C-alpha positions in Angstrom: 38.4 27.7 137.4 38.2 30.8 139.6 36.1 33.8 138.9 38.1 36.9 137.8 38.1 39.8 140.3 36.2 42.9 139.4 38.1 45.7 137.8 36.6 48.5 139.8 38.2 47.5 143.1 37.6 44.9 145.8 35.6 41.9 145.0 33.6 39.8 147.4 35.7 36.8 146.4 39.3 38.2 146.9 41.7 41.0 147.4 41.6 44.1 145.3 44.3 45.0 142.7 46.3 47.2 145.2 46.6 44.3 147.7 47.6 41.9 144.8 50.3 44.3 143.6 51.7 44.3 147.2 51.9 40.5 147.1 53.5 40.5 143.6 56.1 43.0 144.9 57.1 40.2 147.4 57.4 37.7 144.6 53.9 36.0 144.9 53.3 34.4 141.5 49.6 33.4 142.4 49.0 37.1 143.1 50.3 38.0 139.7 47.8 35.6 138.2 45.1 37.7 139.9 46.7 40.9 138.7 46.9 39.5 135.1 43.2 38.6 135.2 42.2 42.0 136.4 44.4 44.2 134.1 45.2 42.1 130.9 42.0 43.1 129.0 41.9 46.8 129.9 45.7 47.1 129.1 45.3 45.4 125.8 42.2 47.6 125.0 44.0 50.8 125.8 47.2 49.8 123.9 45.2 48.8 120.9 43.3 52.1 120.9 46.6 53.9 120.7 48.5 51.6 118.3 45.6 50.3 116.1 47.8 47.3 115.2 46.7 44.1 116.8 50.1 42.4 116.7 52.0 45.4 118.1 49.3 45.9 120.7 49.7 42.4 122.0 53.5 42.9 122.2 53.2 46.2 124.1 50.5 44.8 126.4 52.9 41.8 127.2 55.8 44.3 127.9 53.4 46.3 130.3 52.5 43.1 132.1 56.2 42.2 132.5 56.9 45.7 133.8 54.0 45.3 136.3 55.5 42.1 137.5 59.2 43.5 137.8 58.0 47.0 139.2 55.1 46.1 141.5 57.2 47.4 144.4 57.2 50.9 142.9 53.4 51.2 143.2 52.4 53.6 145.9 48.7 53.4 147.1 48.9 57.0 148.5 49.6 58.4 145.0 46.6 56.9 143.3 44.7 53.8 142.4 46.4 50.6 141.3 44.4 50.4 138.0 45.5 54.0 137.2 49.0 53.1 137.9 48.9 50.1 135.5 47.0 52.0 132.8 49.4 54.9 133.0 52.2 52.5 132.3 50.3 51.0 129.5 49.5 54.3 127.9 53.2 55.4 128.2 54.4 52.2 126.6 51.9 52.6 123.7 52.9 56.3 123.1 56.5 55.3 123.2 55.9 52.7 120.6 54.1 55.2 118.2 56.9 57.7 118.7 59.6 55.0 118.0 57.7 53.9 114.8 57.4 57.5 113.7 61.1 58.2 114.2 62.1 55.0 112.4 59.8 56.1 109.5 61.4 59.5 109.4 64.9 58.0 109.4 63.9 55.7 106.4 62.3 58.6 104.7 65.5 60.8 105.1 67.7 57.8 103.9 65.5 57.4 100.9 65.8 61.1 100.0 69.6 60.9 100.3 69.6 57.9 98.0 67.5 59.8 95.4 69.6 63.0 95.4 71.2 63.6 92.0 74.8 62.7 91.7 75.6 66.2 90.7 74.4 69.7 91.5 72.3 70.9 88.6 72.9 74.6 89.4 76.6 74.1 89.6 76.6 72.3 86.3 74.6 75.0 84.6 76.9 77.7 85.9 80.0 75.8 84.8 78.4 75.3 81.3 77.6 79.0 81.0 81.2 79.9 82.0 82.6 77.5 79.5 80.5 79.0 76.7 81.6 82.5 77.7 85.2 81.4 77.6 84.8 79.8 74.2 83.1 83.0 72.8 86.1 85.0 74.2 88.6 82.8 72.7 86.8 82.8 69.3 87.0 86.5 69.5 90.8 86.2 69.7 91.0 84.5 66.3 91.5 86.2 63.0 88.4 86.9 60.9 89.1 84.0 58.5 90.0 81.6 61.2 86.8 82.4 63.1 84.6 82.0 60.0 86.2 78.7 59.2 85.8 77.4 62.7 82.2 78.7 63.0 81.1 77.2 59.7 82.7 73.8 60.3 82.1 73.4 64.0 78.9 75.3 64.8 77.1 74.9 61.4 78.3 71.4 60.8 79.6 72.1 57.2 82.3 69.9 55.8 85.8 71.3 55.0 84.8 71.2 51.3 81.6 73.0 51.9 83.4 75.7 53.9 85.9 76.2 51.1 83.1 76.6 48.6 81.1 79.0 50.7 84.3 81.2 51.4 85.5 80.7 47.8 88.9 79.5 49.0 91.0 76.5 48.1 90.4 73.4 50.3 94.0 73.4 51.5 93.7 77.0 52.7 90.5 76.2 54.7 92.2 73.2 56.3 95.2 75.3 57.4 93.0 78.1 58.8 90.9 75.6 60.8 94.0 73.8 62.1 95.6 77.2 63.1 92.3 78.4 64.6 91.9 75.2 66.6 95.4 75.4 67.9 94.8 79.0 69.1 91.4 78.0 70.7 93.1 75.1 72.5 95.9 77.4 73.8 93.3 80.1 74.8 91.1 77.5 76.6 94.1 75.9 78.4 93.4 72.5 77.0 96.4 70.1 77.2 97.1 68.0 74.2 
């Protein structure tokens, strides 16, 4: 087994990372083994420090190494060191993964909020209820006094027809007629269809 090259540059036993990347750009698989030996540990360490998840860190580190293999021809030594080029790639991939995970979490959160919204608008329902009450009050005001008394006692106080008749000192038949007539007028006033 051969001794891995030093990370810091040229080694006494072989070419430096920049030279190896040049050979990888020309399709040299053995050169990529040397690149892998030099950068795999540092790439995984950097990615793990960003992601904190060992499984995702290994996945992203693998993606970076594939990108190094495919994109070795894009490395330009005049722009900076080879290790800095690889580590920049690794950092960008790790940050992209964090952003992607955060965006997915945000989407899931928004979807969960949409699923938990009430099926109705409470404010709208309260306003409609208030308007209906006001309309009923207005329509009750349009009844005769005896009709209003009969309807109020029977439907708002919960008295039976007999109890209403006793309270108003009227025959039961008269109370039933007043209630029926009052309810018909209320129905017409409220616009309720039979």
